C-alpha positions, 0 to 999 in steps of 0.5 A: 838586429832590426834588419834581421828581425824584419827579414824574418817577419817578411819570410814568415809572411811569405810562408803564410801567403794565400798564393791561390788568391793572390794568383787570382788577383794577378790574373784578373789584371791580365784579363783586363789588359789582354782582353780582346776589347783592348785590341792588343794595346798598340802604341798610340791606339785606343786600346793602349789609352784604355790600358794606360787609364787602367794602370793609372787608376790601379796605381791610385787605388794602391796608394801610389803617388803621381811620380811626375809633373803630369800626374801618373802619366809621362807624355812621350811623343813619337813619329810614325814613318812609312815608306811610300811604295808607289814612289820608292824603288830599289835596284842593283846596279852593275855596269850601268845596268839596273836590276830592279828589286821588289821592296819587301820580297827582295829586301825590306826598307827600314823606315827608322833610318834617316833615309836618303831621298835618292842614293847610289852606293857600292855594296861591301860584305863585312862579315858580322860587321862588329868590332870588340876592342876588349877582344882585340877584334875588328872585322872592319880592319882594312876595309874601305867603307867610305861612301859604301853600304855595309852588308852583314850577318846579324850575329856576333860570330865566333869571336872569343869574348864574354857573352855580354861583350858580344851582346853589346857590340852586336846590338844595332846601335853599337854596330851602326856606330862602328860602321858609321865611323868607318865611313858607311852610309848605310847597311843591308843586314841578313838575319842570323840563320842560327836563330829561328824567326819569331812568330808572325807579327802584325803589319807594322809591328816590326819585332826584332829577330831573336838575338839581333839586339834592338834599334838596328833600323831595318823593318820587315818589308815596308812596314811602318816604323815608330821612332821617338820624336826627340832627334837626340834619342833616335840613334840612327844619325847618318843612316841613309840606307837601312835594308834587310835582305830576304831569302829571295833577294839574297842570291841577287845581292851576291850574284857578282861577288864570287860568293853565294848567299847559301855559302854565307848562310852555311858559314854563319849557321856553323858559327864560322868566320866570314869572308869580307869582300867587295860585292861588285854591285851597287844599290840604287835607292829612291825613297819617300817617307810618309810621316805622322806624329802621336803621343803614348805615355809611360805610367809612373806611380811612387811609393815614397821612402820613409828614411829622410837620408834615403827617400830621395833615392829611387828603385825602379820596378818596370814592365812594358805595357804596350803590345803588337796591336791588330795585324795579320790573322793567324788561324782567323785571329788578328788580335795580338793580345800579349797576355804573357808578353807583357800583360803578365809583367804589368799585372805583377807590377800592380799586384806587388803595389797592392801587396806592399800597400796591404802590408803597410810597407814603409821602404827607406828608399822610394820605389817607383812603379813604371809601365812603359810604352813601345818596348817592341819598337826598340825600348822607346818608352824606357829609353825616353824615361831613362833619358828624361826621368820624372825623378833625378836621374843620378838618384835612380839606384836600380831597375827591376824589370819584368818582361814575359817571365813565363809562369808556365809551370811550378816555380822551382828556380828563377832565371836571372839575367844580370845575376853575376853583374851587380850586388843585386845578384846577392839580394835576389838569391836571398829573396828567392831562398825565403821561398825555397826557390833557386836562381840560375843564370840565363839558360840561353845567353846567345839570345842576348836577353839582357840587352833586349828589354827595358832594363837595358835603357837603365843599364846604359845610364849606369843603373844596376838592373835585373830581369827574369824568367821562370827557370828550368834545367836542360832536358827537363819537361819545363824546358820543353814547355817553354820552347813550345810556348815560344814556338807556338805563342810568342808574338802570335795571337795565341798569346791570349787568355786561353792558355795554361798558366800557373797562377799560384807560381806567378803569385810566389814569383810576385812575393819574391820580387816584392821581397827583392824590392824591399831589400834593395830599398832598405839596404844600407848601400846603393846597389853597385856593379861588380868590379869585373862586370862588363856593364861597370863601364856605364857607371856614373 
């Protein structure tokens, strides 16, 4: 009865909220974080340092306690790697003759990998290069990859399997694990032709192609890469070669294979099975890496729980603070401000903290507010936190993650990634219903979004998680607005303060997330994976 009364009071509070004023406060945080003065908040930059200081100050202002031994900041050490073009080279080798390749124009070298200083190995085309045991599907069956370089199209292909299975096994980490077990010394990937490349990214940013998953090692051209300094968290062990084949270089790689690059692209574009074959050519590679080290912290603040039995359990509320920094100009603008991606999510973390303080909230479980670094570089900040949390790892019960939730139109329905995977699905349905908002599953499952942001770092540690977007119906004006935003602003300098945003709807969304956090924190049971969820396998 007491819980029912509390939820009724919370619903009444939602209906009485001043969404215009709350939306203004939410936007005020974005004006700071996505202003030109922070220069895009690149990991390790002065702008990122200022963003960290701002978030930590707001955490203290809203009554959150430091969440670790280093106060609000969790230091994270990184290594920056860059291919020295002047002392590196690529060439295709056939019959003792070498055909030089231009680094960047013909193939990009991924500096995240453990690149060999010098290597020569034959190339084998392995189709999509994935294995899904649950679907009895193995594209590597019967292939001899020992000492060879696997060439693949970076997509899941037409295998009959659940979306989450395909998403997981086509991620860079899982694909490399399969290739390495098969004996490969490295890979050369071809971007999925069914998915358009994201907007222009700045030099050194290395955003993944949409749908590609994270951490597959290959950069764009010879752009610098950033990895965690902790070797155990780099996930590229044994990767002596990591290339991305460009459109220009494709014909050269396939010239002696008996197949054409265009043939492979057409099959992949039509989501058809791909042949597997020796490419009858080897790759000769010589690389020199320039290395540097730096730190860029996560920021964590704690709202302590009030129930003696539950206060040592933690609900994580996360968003990434980092964006792409300063890079290649687009229409004369070189600052990649990242207003929606993801100052919006950080602003919601701050605004929900303020709302809870204003309401005098005393959740039973503790709520840990977390902003993380280096998301676009492979969820590095969240990976570090999930591996080395500032609270006991087995006491983390859920992660609620915000990344580019896109409040571009009135909020009628929330797209929930992970809706059907855990008991959190019922709780977000109830929280949204309080404001008359519906929920829906991911409208574009082929984009693999549930494994492409920081929640996946927690999922891999067994923690039930959710992520969100503003939802839409197919064929609706809202769908067109979202598609236009992705085409014109995603990973571009135009994701700045000069864009139309529905601030009141953002405030309504924040209230729903606040209600969700309170439900999870006050529920009698920990969130649990559903028995039929693919992600149940990670549970501890």
